[in-house]
BADREN-739650 format. One line per 3 residues: number of its first residue (from 1); their letters; for each residue y, x, z of N, C-alpha, C, CB. Coordinates in steps of 0.001 Angstrom, whole numbers, plus 500000, padded with zeros to 6 digits. Atoms other than C-alpha are relative to their C-alpha. Glycine has a CB too. Example, Ala and Ser with C-alpha at 12.3 -4.5 7.8 and 13.67 -1.06 7.14 Angstrom:
2
1 = as = 498810 500890 500000 495500 512300 507800 501200 500900 500000 500027 499008 501246  498810 499180 499940 498940 513670 507140 501090 499230 500730 500462 500414 498585
This chain:
90
1 = xxx = 500705 498757 500239 771709 420799 483516 499900 500750 501331 500723 500862 498907  500164 499300 498727 770237 422576 486542 500622 501399 499969 498522 500100 500353  499515 498641 499807 771903 425721 487853 499059 500682 500973 501476 500021 500522
4 = xxx = 500878 499236 499122 769701 428385 489378 500738 501269 500387 498628 500323 499311  499344 498785 499527 771367 431033 491534 498926 501044 500275 500862 499725 501280  500991 498941 499821 769495 434326 491433 500675 501264 500531 499268 500295 498668
7 = xxx = 499496 498742 499467 769892 437638 493240 499630 501148 499055 499438 500256 501422  500240 498838 500870 769561 441180 491848 498527 500145 499613 500471 501273 500690  501436 499866 500281 765766 441250 492138 499561 498950 498978 499170 499860 501306
10 = xxx = 500349 501072 500936 765392 437895 490390 500658 500220 498644 500415 498638 500568  499309 499698 501250 767942 439012 487785 499205 501022 499185 501425 500526 500282  500835 499002 500681 765748 442022 486985 498768 499334 499385 499569 501117 500987
13 = xxx = 501156 500731 500527 762750 439703 486555 500428 499163 498796 499367 499094 501096  499448 500805 501096 764865 437368 484371 500145 500857 498747 501369 499390 500399  499789 499108 501143 765812 440313 482136 498667 500388 499353 500763 501266 500441
16 = xxx = 501323 499658 500541 762142 441298 481763 499375 498827 499255 499067 500453 501125  500594 501186 500628 761086 437751 480929 500660 499707 498659 500125 498780 500927  499341 500345 501262 763736 437139 478291 499866 501109 498962 501471 499703 500243
19 = xxx = 500223 498901 500944 762986 440550 476746 498670 499851 499267 500040 501342 500733  501306 500241 500622 759637 439084 475660 500089 500062 498478 499447 498639 500436  499796 499932 501453 761019 438693 472134 501493 500067 499707 499353 498773 499281
22 = xxx = 498600 499937 500418 764239 439255 470226 500633 498617 500044 500118 500593 498588  499488 501368 500018 764628 435503 469826 500281 499488 501409 499010 499077 499299  499786 500487 498633 764201 434768 473523 501182 500720 500643 498726 500196 500853
25 = xxx = 498859 499269 499439 766664 437512 474487 501312 499445 499446 499884 501513 499691  498789 500515 500642 769229 436222 472001 500365 498620 500545 499810 499931 498477  499749 501370 499543 768861 432612 473139 500364 499957 501486 498771 499126 499741
28 = xxx = 499836 500142 498559 768579 433063 476912 501121 500852 500587 498724 500343 500676  498909 499168 499480 771219 435796 477339 501261 499186 500235 500299 501145 499040  498806 500845 499884 773901 433150 476868 499919 499025 501173 500211 499226 498713
31 = xxx = 500225 500976 498928 772431 431082 479714 500326 500566 501386 498555 499524 499970  499735 499339 498724 773411 433593 482438 501500 500179 500201 499283 501364 500067  498600 499803 499627 776764 433668 484230 500039 500894 501238 500723 498627 500268
34 = xxx = 499858 499100 498853 777681 436563 486544 500964 499392 501009 500496 501401 499551  499135 500463 498905 779132 435550 489926 499893 501006 501144 499598 498550 500482  500044 498970 498962 779814 438590 492053 498691 500761 499949 500192 499380 501382
37 = xxx = 501271 499276 499921 776556 440140 493234 498819 499148 499561 499772 500492 501412  501063 500915 500431 774573 437146 492032 500268 499541 498581 499891 498783 500948  499843 500592 501330 774057 435377 488760 499534 498553 500082 499192 500799 498906
40 = xxx = 500407 501403 500077 773686 431729 487854 499445 499759 498607 501197 499027 500312  500623 500363 501270 771344 430506 485152 500275 498529 499739 498463 500291 500011  499741 501384 500416 772357 427357 483289 498892 499623 499017 501446 499835 499346
43 = xxx = 501198 500281 500791 769037 426012 482031 499719 498509 499911 498798 500714 500593  500455 501380 500169 767936 422699 480600 498520 499932 500379 500230 499499 498527  501445 500159 499723 764493 421274 481352 499175 500696 498920 499613 498490 500079
46 = xxx = 500723 499361 501106 763365 422469 477911 500050 501524 500128 500592 499561 498643  499884 498552 499793 764674 425976 478684 499004 500468 501055 501437 500378 500420  500916 499635 498916 762694 426068 481922 498561 499937 499513 500195 499072 501218
49 = xxx = 501359 500111 500540 759562 424873 480150 499694 501162 499058 499820 498658 499262  500195 498848 500886 760040 427595 477509 499793 501283 500803 501203 500158 499057  500160 498815 499159 760450 430239 480217 498635 500016 500681 501110 500058 501051
52 = xxx = 501330 500082 499392 757294 429020 481944 498919 500374 498985 499744 498581 500554  500954 499639 501054 755446 429353 478626 500008 501508 499770 500333 499257 498686  499908 498546 500164 756730 432917 478227 499317 500700 501167 501478 500450 499892
55 = xxx = 500625 499401 498818 755681 433745 481787 498479 499978 499903 500448 499270 501263  501462 500111 500103 752154 432550 481046 499420 501002 499005 499608 498582 499588  500460 499034 501003 751939 435024 478144 500197 501451 500421 500717 499762 498703
58 = xxx = 499659 498639 499601 753259 438050 479999 498851 500675 500732 501239 499997 500877  500986 499188 499291 750950 440812 481125 500714 500778 501092 499248 500962 499027  499401 499275 498888 751582 442520 484437 499359 501372 500142 499858 499204 501304
61 = xxx = 500471 498625 499826 751273 446215 485274 499203 500164 501286 501177 500965 499997  500649 499858 498699 750244 445796 488896 500179 498717 500815 500574 501218 500768  499947 501192 499147 749929 443350 491772 501423 499647 500413 499150 500208 501239
64 = xxx = 498611 500265 499607 753574 443749 492804 500743 499243 498903 500730 501315 500318  499342 500677 501115 754816 442769 489359 499443 498588 499822 499828 500809 498702  500621 501325 500104 752344 439893 489265 500574 499051 501054 498465 500109 500158
67 = xxx = 499438 500821 498926 753675 438635 492601 501457 499631 499704 499903 500743 501348  498602 500280 500349 757311 438940 491437 500093 498910 498935 500697 501279 499506  499993 501015 501058 756566 436934 488297 499570 498641 500545 499077 500421 498844
70 = xxx = 500464 501257 499395 754710 434327 490359 501120 499349 500820 498760 500254 500895  498883 500544 499220 757714 433935 492680 501086 499442 499085 500590 501082 500919  499013 500494 500959 760050 433567 489697 499499 498702 499369 500287 501064 498907
73 = xxx = 500596 501222 500544 757663 430997 488232 500153 498849 500999 498503 500228 499658  499830 501023 498962 757751 429109 491548 501437 499490 500048 499600 500558 501371  498590 500386 500020 761558 429130 491435 500286 499049 498845 500894 501240 499897
76 = xxx = 499808 500863 501168 761497 427630 487942 499336 498638 500202 499440 500675 498740  500717 501258 499763 758895 425022 488895 500717 499139 501038 498562 500284 500458  499263 500729 498967 760865 424070 492012 501251 499361 499404 500379 500939 501166
79 = xxx = 498802 500535 500648 763979 423614 489869 499639 498838 499079 500723 501104 499207  500450 501033 500926 762051 421562 487339 499549 498745 500741 498865 500530 499131  500546 501115 499218 760386 419382 489990 500390 500144 501467 498460 499933 499858
82 = xxx = 499589 499858 498597 762445 419395 493206 499249 499013 500883 501518 499788 500145  500696 500927 499098 760812 417851 496265 500806 498719 500154 499760 500652 501383  499343 501297 499847 761573 414200 496691 500403 499814 501458 499070 498841 499531
85 = xxx = 499537 500313 498647 763606 413123 499684 499168 498840 500532 501531 499649 500017  500757 501085 499391 761548 411033 502049 500965 499032 500660 498974 500542 501028  499168 501033 499394 763035 407772 503194 499486 499739 501408 499996 498691 499148
88 = xxx = 500395 500196 498609 762958 407645 506969 500733 498818 500622 500265 501266 500809  499302 501185 499482 764610 404252 507333 499113 499291 501017 500387 499029 498842  500753 500703 498954 763598 402393 510448 500260 498536 499941 500348 500525 501375
C-alpha cells in the first residue's frame, strides 16, 4: 500500500477533497496518520482512483484553488504510476 507524505498545505487540500461527502470523509479519515508537522496517507490503488474521481467532480472557486487541486491530483497520479527506472547498463 503506497504511503504519501503530505505537508500542511496538501493536508488542507486533502481535508477539502474528503469532505466531498459524508461517506468519503468517514472512509478516508482513517487513512491519515499524523507525523509531527506532516501527515502520511495510507492509500490503496483503489483509494487513489476514488480520490481522483472525487477530484474530477469538485468545483473550484478560483484559479488558485484550481491549481492546488491540480497539484494534489498530480501527486496522486505520480503515486499511482511512478516513473520507471531506466536501465543504463553498458
